[in-house]
N, C-alpha and C positions, 0 to 999 in steps of 0.2 A: 504494500500500500504506500503510495507516494504522498509525502507530507511536505507542506510549505510552512516554514517557521519564520516568524518575525521576532526581533529582540534577541537574536542568537548571541550577541556579545554582552548581554546583560547577565546579572547574577543567576536568575532562574534559567534564562535561555541558553546560557553556556553549558549548564549541567544537563539540560534537556537535549541539546544537540549531541552531547556525548552519548546519551542513551539511545538516540534515534539513529545515529550512524551517518555514513558518507552519502547515502542516497537521498538525504534530506535536501530540499531546495531552500536555500536561505535568501531572504530578501531584507534589505535595510540599508543604512547609511554606510556600514563598514562590514567587510567580509571578515569572519573569524579567522585568525592567523593560521590555525591548524586544520581548517576545513578544506578538504580536497574536492568536495562536491560542487554542484551548481550554485551560482550566486547571481542575483540581480540587484542592482542599486535602485533604491527609492528613498526619498526623504519623507514619504507619507504626507507630503503637502500637495501642491498643485499637480505635480507629476504623478500620475496614477499608473498602477500596473495595468497591463492590457491582457487580453485573452491568451496571448502566446506565453505569458509568464505562468499561466496556470495549466499549461498543457500536461496532461497526465496526472495532475494533482487530485487526490481524493479528499484530503483533509488539510485545513489550514489551522495552525496553532498560533494564536496571536498573543505574544508576550510583550511586544513593544509598547511602551507607554511613557508619558511624562510622569516621572516618579514623584511621589509625595515629597514636598520640600518642607523641612521643619521650620526654617526661618525665612519664609517667603518675603521677597522684597519687590516683586513686580507690581506695577500700578493696578493691573487688572488680571490677577492670576487665574480667575475662572475662565476667561477667554482663552488663555494659553492651555489650560488643562483640557478644555472642550475641543480645541483645535486638534490635539493629538489623540486624546483618550476617547473622544466621542465621534467627531466628524471623520477623522482619518480611519477609525475603526469601522464605521458604517460604510465608508467608501470602499474599503478593502473587502468587506463582506458582500457588498453589492456586486463587485466585479467577480468575486468567487462564485456567487450564485449564478451570475450571467454566464460564467465559463463552465458550469456543470459540476462544480465542486460539491461533494455530498455533505460534508460536515465542517462546521466552524467552531473551534474551541477557543473560548475567550477567557483569559486569565484576568479576573476582576479583582476585587478586594473586599475584605470583611467590613471595610468602612462604608460599604453600601448599606449594611445593616445598622451601623451606628458606631459610636466611640466607646461605649462601656456597657457592661451588664451588671445586674444585681446578682449577689451570691445565690447559687442554686437555680438561676434562671438564664441559661446560656442562649445565645442566638441559635435559631434554626434556619434552614434554607427557605422556609415558607413564611417567615416573619415579614411584616410590612417593611419596606425600605425606609430608612431614616438617616440618610447621610447628613453629616453636620459640617463638613468642610468642602472646599472646592474640589479637591481630588476625589472625594467620595461622590460628590454630585456628578462629576464628569463620568465616572465609572457607572453610576446608576443610570444615567441617561443613555449611555452606550448599551447597557443591558436591555433597556426598554426598546430602543430602536432596533436592536438585533432581533429581539423576539417578534416585533412587528414585521420585520423583513422575512423572518422564518415563515410566518403565517401567509405572506404574500407569494413567496417563491418556493417553499418546500425545503429550503436550506436547513439542515439540522444544526441547531445551535446548542452548544454545551457551555454552561457558565460555571466557573470555579472561583470561589471566594476564599482565598487563604488569609489567615491572620498573620502575625509576625513570622517571617520566613528566616530561617538561619541555616548555616552550613558552611563548609570551607569557602573562604572568601567573603563572608558576611561583613558588612560595615555598620556604621551608625551605632545605635545604643547597645546592641548585642556585642559588638566589637569592643566598645568601651567597658562593658561589664567584664569581658574576658581579660582585658588589659589590667583592670583593677584587681580582679580575683587572683590573677596569676602573680601579683606582687607578694601575696601572702600576708599583706597588712590587714589589720582589723577594719571591717567595713561597716557602715552605719545602717544596716538593713535588718537587724534582728527583729524589729517590731513590725516589719511589713510581712507578716506571716499568715494573714487571714484573707488576702485577696486571691483571686483565681485568674490565671492567665493561660490561655491556649496559644500554642505556637506549633509550627510545622517545620520539620527539617526538609531541606531541599530534596533529599532522597525520597521522602514520602510524597511530596508534591509532584515530583517528576513521575513517580510510579502511578499516581492517580491520573495525571494527564495522559500518560501512555495507555492506561487502561481505557480511558474515554475515547481513544482513537477509533476503536471498532466495536466497543461494547454496545449491543443493540438497545439496552435499556438506558443508555446515557443520553440519547437523542432528546433535545428540547427540555433538558432538566437543569436545575441549579443545584450545585453541590457545595457544601462547606467541607473543609479539610483541616485536620490537625494531627498531632502525634497521639491523639486520644488520651492525653494525660494533662490535667490542669495543675499548674504550679503556682505557689505564692512566689513573690519576689525573693524572699529569704531562701526558699527551697531551690529556686533557680540558681542563685549565687552559690549555694552549698554544692550543687551538682557540678557547676563550672569549676569551683575551687578543687573539688575532688579530682576532676579530670586533669587539672593543672598539677596535681600532686601536692596541694596545699591543704591546711587544716580547715580553712574557711571560718576563721574567727569573725564574729560580728558583734557590733556594739548596739545596745537597745536604745536607739534614738526614736522618740515618739513620732508617730505618723503626723500628728498635728504640727510638729515643728517643721517637718518637711513642707507641709502645706503653707505655713507662714513664710518660710524662706522662699519658696517658689513664687508666692505672690509678690514679695518684695523685689525679687529679681526679674519679675516678668516671665517666669518659667512655669506658670500654672499648668499648662498643658502637659509639659514633660513630667511634672510631679504627679499629675493625675494618672498618667500612663504607668508610672513607677509604683504608685500605691493603690491604684484602683483595679477593677476586674474587667476582663474581656474574655469570655469563654464561649466556645461553640459546641454544638451538639452535632456529631457526624453520624447519627443513627441512620439517616436516609442514605448517606453515602455507603455505609457498611452494608445495609440490607439490600438496596436496589442493585448495587454493583457487585455484591459479595466481595467487598474490598476490605482489607485490613492494612494498617501501616506496616511497611516492610522493615522499618527501624524503630526501636523503642526510643523514648526520649533520652534515656541514658546513653544509648549507642550514638544517637545523633549528636548529642553534646560532646561526647568523647571524640568523635571524628572531627568535629568542628574545632575543638581545642587543640587536637593534635596538629591540624593544618595550621592553626594560628602559631603554635610554638615552632613548628618547622620553618614557617616563613620568617618568624622572628630570629631564629638561629642562623638563617641563611643571609641575613643582612649584615 
């Protein structure tokens, strides 16, 4: 089965390309350095792919996106997110449908569901959409337009909403936690032990995506994905520390103090993510696809930390 992949130089896309192999058709702004298969350039802007680019393609996996920016400085960020995450996505799907592609797999975001959950009340795939930031809005709008296109054309649309994704090469907050945990110094997270965070290793996400390539029950469905294990921030740091070979000493700094400091520094959102909950229920994914995560959360963290330490020692 011939697959067209976008976003192949990104974090998820690069791992996915390794799993898919050389027969994969890659499209985007830059060809992956080690990819020996076919490549077509596109900026996903005005220059659109034509029918010839989809010759022999059965499935499109769309990972390319304008990523969520923590400290956005653009004057009109929503228009930038929409241009790439909504408009370009729909244009790609329209051309795929016109060219006879059977299935379009869209890697969306849990931000379509919202930013936080209550304890014991995880997000489900069938919950109403409640995006709260521009990135989430752009992904939500893309989902809606893809589903409308599916009804009009018969293109099978599969939507996958991952929470925090980690794995070898991860950056941002998870990389910062690894850096801190691997120092072996006491960290101030002991009191952040009652929240619930779902996350997914790139190994499990890639496995789910490849499962959806030809699974008959995946057509026109929305799936949530995780390692199927919720962790408090304190538990997450303990697991990372253990993988680093450290004791994982933690200081009991009250959650309220984190919140006050976050407000004073203008980092309320970051503190909410650190101390709050965001969990997902993958029952639908498990039962409909007969799918289970291929890596436990301990295995995923261990592999991620090993890669981090290897990269650190190589510098």
